N, C-alpha and C positions, 0 to 999 in steps of 0.2 A: 502495498500499500505505499509505502513512502517514497515509491517512485511518482506519484501523482500528490504530494504533499501539497504542494503549493493551490491548487485548485481545492482540494479537500479543506485544506486550513480557512479559506475565502468561505465556502459554503459553511463551514461552522461556525464562521464568525457572523454569518447573515442567520445563524438560527436554522438554517435548511437541511431537511434530511435528506439520506442519499442511502441508496443500495450500493454495498460493496461487495467485488467479486474479487477472492484473492486465490492464487495458484498457491496451491497448500502441498501437490504432490505431482511428478513428473515422473513418466516413465520412457525407457526409447528415446528418440527423436522429438524435440518441441522445440518449437520458436523460443521460447521465454523460461527464463527462470523460477524456481519457486520466491514468492512471496510478489512475484509481478501482479499490478491490480487494477481492474477496470470500476468506473464508480458512474450511477446515473442517479441526476437528483430529481426531483418532483415534477419539474418542468420538461423531461425528458432528455436533458444534458447529457453527452456521455464523455469520459476523459479517461484515458488510458488505454491498455490492450493488453490482451491475454494469451493470446495467441497468433500474434502477426496476422490475424485477420478470418483465420480460417473458421473460429464457430465463434466470433463477436454477436451475431446476429442471434444466435441462438441465447448465449449469455444475457444481451442488451433486455430481450423478452422476459428473461426470468429475472432480472435486476426490477425492471417493470411490475411483475408478479408481487415479487416481496414487498415492495414499497408499496403497492394498492392494496392490500392484503394485511401486510403485517405477518404476525406468525415469525417458528422460531428458523434459526439461518437452517441455509438448504445446501446439502453436499449430493453434486452431480462430478458426473467422467463424460469425457469426451475421449475419442480414439479414431483409428483409421477405419474407413467404411471401406467394405469390401465391394459392396454391390454398386456405388457410388463414391468415387474419391470425393468428389464436391459436395456432398450431403452434409450434414452436422455431424463432421469429423473432422482428423489433423489428418491432410494429406501428407504431411511428413512421416506418418507411420509412428509417432509416439501417442502416449498419452498423458492425460493431464486430469487431475481432479482438482474442483473449482469450491469453493465455499463461500455463499452468495449469503450477505444479513442484512439487515435494517440498521442504520446507526442513525440515531436523532443525537445530535452534537449538546442537546442540555443534559442528557442523561449519563453521557460520558464524557467530562471534565478534563480525565487523566488523559483521554485520546487526542483530545483538543492541544492539550498542552503537550504532549508527544509531537503532534503536527507541528504545532508552532516553533518548537525546539527545533525540527529538521529546517524549517524556512529559514530560521535566523542562523543555520550552519552550525547548530552546537550536536553533541554526539548523543545519541541515544540511541536504546532498542524497546520495541513493542514485540509483548508475547502473547501471541492469539492460540485460543482454545481452537484446533479443529478436528478434534474426535477428542470422546468420551459421554458422560452424562449429557443429554437432551438439553439441561440447564445452563449448562456450561458452555455449551458451543458460541464460539463466536466473544468470549470474555476476553478481554487485552488486559495487560498490565503497563504500564510507562515506567523505564528503569532509565532514568538519569544518567548521565557519565558523573560519578561521584557523587549524587545524591539520593536520599531515599525513594523506593517505588512509591508509586503513584495507583491505585486501582487494587481488585483481587480476582483470584482463582476461583477463588471458592474455599480455600483454605490458608492458615497460616502456615503449614509445613510444606505445603503445595507452592506457596508464594516465594518463601525462601529459597528452595531448589532450584525453580525456574530462575531466580532473580542472580543467584550462584553460576549458572550457567549461562545466562543473557551477557553476563558482566565479560563472561571469557570470551562470549561470539565477540564481543563487541571492540575488546581489544585487539582480535584479531580480524576484525572488519568483517566477517562472515555471518550471513544468513543461513539459517538451518533448523531442523527438526530437532526437538528432545523429547522423551518421554518419560514421563513422571506418575509414579503411585502404582498401583498393584499391591502393595504391602499391606495386610491386615492390619500390624501393629502401627504403622507410619502413616501412609497415603493409600486408604482403600480403594477409593477411586482412582483409574488408570487414566491419564490424560496425555494425548501427545499434542504439540504447542508449537506453532510456527513462530521463532524469534525474529523478527524483522530488526536487521542492524542499521543507523546510520552513523559512521564514524567520518571524522576527518579524514582530509583527502592525505592517503599515500604519501610518502616521500621519496622526490629521486633526488638525490644526492650526483653532479656531476662534478667530476675534478679533472681540470684542463680548460683553461680558457679558449679554444682552437675554434675551427670553422666545424667541425662535427660536433660539438658540444652546443654551437649554435642550431643545429638541425635537429639534435636530440632532445634541445629544451622545450621545440617547439613542437615535438611528435609525444614528447612524456608529457606536455600541459592538456595535449589535446586528449590524452588517454585519463586524464582527471588527475596528474598524480602534482604535487606540491612542488615544483621544481628549483633546486638552488644550485648554482655555478660556483666553483672556489677555486681559487688559484692565487698562488703568492703572488704575482705580478701584476701590481695596480695600472700597469698601463695596458693590457688585456683585460683585465677583469671590469668592464664598463657595462652599464645598462644599455647603453646607446648598441654596444656589441651583440647584445642577448635580451633583445625587447621580449621576448616570449616567457623568460626567466622569474619566478617569484620574488627571488632575491640573488643578490651577487656579493659574495663572501671575500674579501681578501685578508687570507691568512695562510701557513701551509697548513696542506689539507689533513694530514694525521693530526694535526694539532686542533685544527675544526672538528674534525671528524669525532675526536675523543671528548669534545663538549656539548656537541650539539644532541639532541632527541633523535635516538632511532627505534625501530622496533622491528616485528618478523614482518612487515609488508615493505619496508625501506626496502629501494635499489640504489646500490652504489653502481655507478659507472666509472669507469678509471681510464681517462684518455689522455693522461700527460705525456706519457710517452718516454719519461726520464727518471731512470732508476734514484735520483735522488729524493724524485717525489712518492715515486712508485711504491719501494719497499714497504719503507715504514709505514703509509698507506694503508697497503693492503696487508701487512700483518696486523695491521689493527683490525679490518674491516673483517678480516675471515676468524677471526676469533668474537666478534658480535653475533648477537641473533637475529642478524639482518636477514632479509628474503631472498636478497641475490647480491653477488658480486661480479662485476666482469671487468675485462681490463683490455683494452687496444693493443695491438701491436701483430706483428708476424709470428711465424711458429717458430723463428729463430730467436724473434724478441722474447716471445715466450717461454723457451727453453731454457735459457739466460735469466730471466726472471723467477723461473720457479726453483735454481740451482743457488741463485740469492737469499730466496725465502727460505729456503732449507737451510742454508749457513746461518741465517738468524734464529733458526730453531723451530718455524712453523710446524707442527705434526703434518703428518700424511693426510689425516683425516681432514683438517683445516684444508689443505692445499687441493683436496677432491672438489670442494666447494667452488673453487675459481672457475669463471667459465671464461677464457681465454685460450684462442683469440676471441673477442666478444663478437657475440650476433648469430644469427644463424647461416647459412649458407645459400643466399640469395645470387651471388654474384654482382652485390652492391659495389660500386664505385666511387659514385659522388658522396657528399654528404649527408643530402637529402635521403639515398638509398643504404647508404650506411646505417641513418639512423630509425629505419624501416625494419633493417634487419635487426639492430638490437633489442627494438622494443618489441619485436614478435619474437624473439628468445625471451623477453622478459614474461611475454605473456603464457608462452609455452610452459616455462619452469613453474611460474605460478599456479598454472592449470593442470598441471602436469599432463600438458600435449606433448606428443611426439614430435609434433614441426615438420610433420611429412603432406606431401601433398592428400589432399582429401579423397582423390581420384583412387589413388593407390591403396586405402586402406578398407576394411569391412566392418559391419556392424554400426552401432549408433553413432552419429557424428558429435554429437553432445555425451560427456564423460559426466558425472557427479563429480562436481567441485568442492562440496562441503556433505561433512559426516554426519551420518545419525547419530545423534547423543541418544544413548537409553542409560537411564538411572530409576533404580526400585524406589529406593530409602533417601533420606536427608542424609550429607555427610557429618 
């Protein structure tokens, strides 16, 4: 639902009821991921998408029915139609399960607060029950980053368990399902909950104020990264040379990396081509729990760089994390092509993709990116 937070927040400010259709489960190939939503207000205005167009008409009608007649949330499944690929089904061959519920903003102030937080750019999570006792279907929790949660899923123990896992997912920037309960001594009611997360933009740290860095900063910004370009040479590290970067830092790369904030979603791209910068920087980067570390250079440069890192005591398991030469083999030559090569590798690494042509593979195009968390009792 957070993909359409802007419009939903406006409807809430106007106290306008709406029907919310959320993708809660995906199997096989499907156009859009779990958590994507479509909403319809009382005027019939629709916003968002859940299938890229395949089943939008049927879901729109279901939303109108829920708005007009009320009642509990409705779960329905859409899949491929063998008789008619353009009937109410997914022509891509996958299946999606959708939860449709009526939302009255006045009755759910915590959901309104969550939508306002997303619009304001603050990190938060929303937990939404999509399987369990009928009276709990559609219930939501708002879990702000660092503040107490708002709302309830039915009981204190369930709330505590869901909040703990929602915070972990928020730190990782992941939307995922969790299962809670089923234990008669603690949580007798079994719930399946979808945790939607809105995290601050992940960071891309580019070291080396070169032409390749200018193109990479633009590509990184396009992908939604908060891009920082760092170089020890003030004459090169300027906003004029890197207009797409969110910030420019003039400092020795390893010194800046030692003090800046990183996490599991951070991508570190080393483009300096200079051992006096590269070695202390990579030694530190490979020891940090960042998501990606890549370094530019020829295979000869890479071999020499590995030898120098070994000489400084970097263990083999850390060296194995280094993507060097950086990027996928796309035959890239220009800075712009190289930026696509690097970002393609980052995407593949983040999503555990193979980086091969889809025409060379078999099976589903989209692979599960988020794990299904299961927990029967409170920690």
